[in-house]
N, C-alpha and C positions, 0 to 999 in steps of 0.2 A: 545400468544394464540396458535401459531403453536407448540411451545414446549409442551404445555399442551396436545394438541390434539394428537401429536405423542407419547407422553409418555403413555397416557391412551390407545390409539389404540394398542401400542406395548405390553403393559402388558395384556390387555384383549384378543388380537389376537395372543398371543404367538409368536410375531415377535421381536427378539432382535435387529435386524437391525433398526427397528423403535425406539426402546429405545435408541440405540446409536445415532440415528438421533436427538432425543429429547435432549440428552446431548449436542450435537454439537450446537443446537439451544439455549440452555442455555448459552453456552459460547458466542454465537452471541450477546445475550442481554447484557452480561457483557462487551463484546468488544465494542459495540456501545456506552455504557455509558463512557467507557475509551476514545474513539475517540472524543466524544462530549466534555468531560472535557479537553482533550489535545488541541482541536481546540479553545476552549474558552480561555484557558490560553495563547495559542500562539498568539491570536488576541490582547493581551494587548500591549499598546504603550511602547517603551523603557523608562527606568527611570534611576536614578543614580545608582541603584544596578545592573541593567541589561541594560547597554547602547546599546547593540546589540539586545535588545528585548527578547521576550520569545519564539521565533519560534521553538527552539529545543524541546519544550514540544510536538509539533506535531509529530516529528519523534520518540520521546520516546513513545508516545501513540501507534504508529504503531508497535514498538518493543514489547510492552506489549501485543497487540492483537496477534501477532505472537506467543508469549510465551503461551498465552491462547490456541491457536490452537494446539501447541505441546502437552500441557497437555490433551486437549480433545482427541487427537489421541492416547496418551499413555493409557488413561483410557478406551477408546473404545477397544483397542487392548487386554488389559488385560482381560476385561470382555468377549470379543469375544472368546478368547481362552478357558476361563472357560466354556462358553456355548457349545463350540464345543465338549468338553470332558464330558459334562453332557447330557444324553438322555432327549429329550423333544418332545412335540407335534409339528406338522407342523404348520406354520403360517395360520391364517384364510384368505381366499381369499379376503374378503372385505377390508383388510389392503392395498391392491393395489390401491384402489380408494383414500384412504387417501394420499398415496405417490404421486399420480399424481397431486393432489391439491397442495401439499407442493412443488413439483418441479417447478410448474408454478409460484407460489407466490415468491419463493426464487430467481428464475432466473430473474424475473421482478425487484425485489429489487436489485439484483446484478448489473443489467444493469443500473439502475437509479443512484446508488451510484458510480459506476465506471465512468459513464459519467460525473458526477459532479467532480470526482477526476481529470479527464483529463483536465477540464476547470480551476481548481484551482492549480493543481500540488501537491495536498495534499497526502503525503505518508500514513497518518492515515486513510484518506477516502478510499484510494485504498486498504489498508489492510482490511477495513471493507467490501468493496465491494467483495473482494475475499473471505472473510469469509462467506458472503452470498452465493457465488458461490460454495464454498466447501460444504455448507449445501445441495445445490441442487445436487451436485455430490454424496454426501453421500446417499441422497434419491434415486437417480438413481441406485446406486449400491444395495441399499436395495430392490428396485423394481425388479431388476434382480434376486437377491438371493431368495427373496420370491417366485417369479414366478417359479424358478427351483425347490424349495422345494415343491411347490404345484403340479406342473406337474410331477415331478420325483416320488412322492409318498413315501412310507415307505423307510427309509434308507437315504433319501435326506433331512431330517429335518435340519441338520446343515448348509444347503446352505446359509440361510440368515445370519448366523453367519460369514461364510467365506466372505460374501459380506461386512459385517461390518468391517472385518479385512482389506479388500482391500480398503474400503473407508477411513479408519484410515491412511493408507499409503499415499493416495492422499492428505489428509488434512496436513500430516506432510511435504510432498514435497512443497505444497503451502506456509506453514508456513516458511520453510527454505528460500524461495525466498523473502518473505516479510521481514523477519528478516535481510537478507543480505542488502536489499535496505535501511531499516531504519538505520542500523548501519553505512552504507556508508554515509548517511547524517550527522549522529552524529559525524563522523570522518572527516568531511569536504572534502569528496570525490568530485572531479571535476564533474560538471554537464555534460549532454549530449553535444556531439560535436556541435550540432546545436545551443545551447545557446552560446557557445564560439565563433562560427562563426558570430552570430548576433552582439555580442559585438565588435569584431574586425573590422567587416565591417562598423559598425556605426562610429567607430573612424577614420578609414582610409578614409572614404568618406567625412569627415568633412574638409572643406577648411582650409588650414594652417597646417594640420597634415601631416608630411612627412613620418613618420613610427611609429610603435609601437614596444617596446622592450620586455615587459613582460605583461602577462595577466593572472590573477588568479580570479577564481569565486568560491564562496562557497554558498551552499544552506542552509538557516536556516528557517525551517518551509516551508511556501509557498513563501518565499521571497529569493531574490538573493543579494549577496554582491560582488561588482566587484572592483578589484584592478588592475589598468592598468597604464603602463608607456608610455607616449606619447612623441614623439620627434618632435620638431619644429625648425624653423630657429633660429640659435644661437644668432643673433643680436636682436631678439625680446625683447622688454622691459618686465619687470616683470608684469606691468599692462596688457599688451596685452596677455601675457602668461596666466595670471589669467582669462581673458575674454575667451580665447580659451578653457581653461580647462572646463569652465562652459558650453560652447557650446557642447564640447564632452560629458560631463555628460548628458545634455539634450537629445542628439542624442541617447545615450545608453539607457536611460530610455524610450525613444519613441519606440525603437526596442524591448526592454524587459520591459514591464509594471510592472512586478514583482520585478524589481530591486529596493530594498528599500534603498540601499546605494551604491554610486559610488565614489571611491577614485581615483583621477587623479594625477599622478606624472609627472610633466613636465621636459623634458630633452632636451639638445641641440642636433640637428640632426648631426650625424657623418656618412657620406656615407662610405660604406664598400669598401675598395680598393682591387683590384684583383692582 
């Protein structure tokens, strides 16, 4: 609905910044469908074909949304340059009212989706939230450009086109950040230090654990997979070591509820000599 309103208002009111805004909203719709599909696939349980689950579909969806944003920024930039070089009428003043409505609605949507992404750790949802915010930023730039064109009078008609060009740059910058995050997850980049600290603390605070040697964590979708080497008393029986590993696993999952898999490798404790 927002895309249609902006497109009609932009064409009737001679405001290309609004038309550019409508294009960005169009990619928003496609992006939301991609995110929904990615999350739906990522929520599937592991099976024989994908024993580690389908979580990477979520990061892949985030990368696709970022690519859509790059495409929207490129299209807006090309058309903005063409409009700057083509004489045209100044935008109609009433288009400012449409932009105010759009900015409020898109910012509310952005806050809602970003809050949800923080609670779930979803890269795709975060990308969708920033996509909404990019739309609000585009509308804000359009508002400024149209205001300048109206107040400036003859000779200032391309101001809203320049605003569209600036907005395209902002969209591209946001897309770059989102793409970098999504690719990091796809390449098994280590999570934030806070997650690593939670896992190591949970293991070290478990009675019977004397040290940890290695700790590796990767993020797949909204879930984490933990691989940790735990050192215990060398004389401990295999049975007791197995029980201790289960306790450590439970402790880590309690600290990190999103930990879908925890692999514990038990080793004999060997104190470091100085």
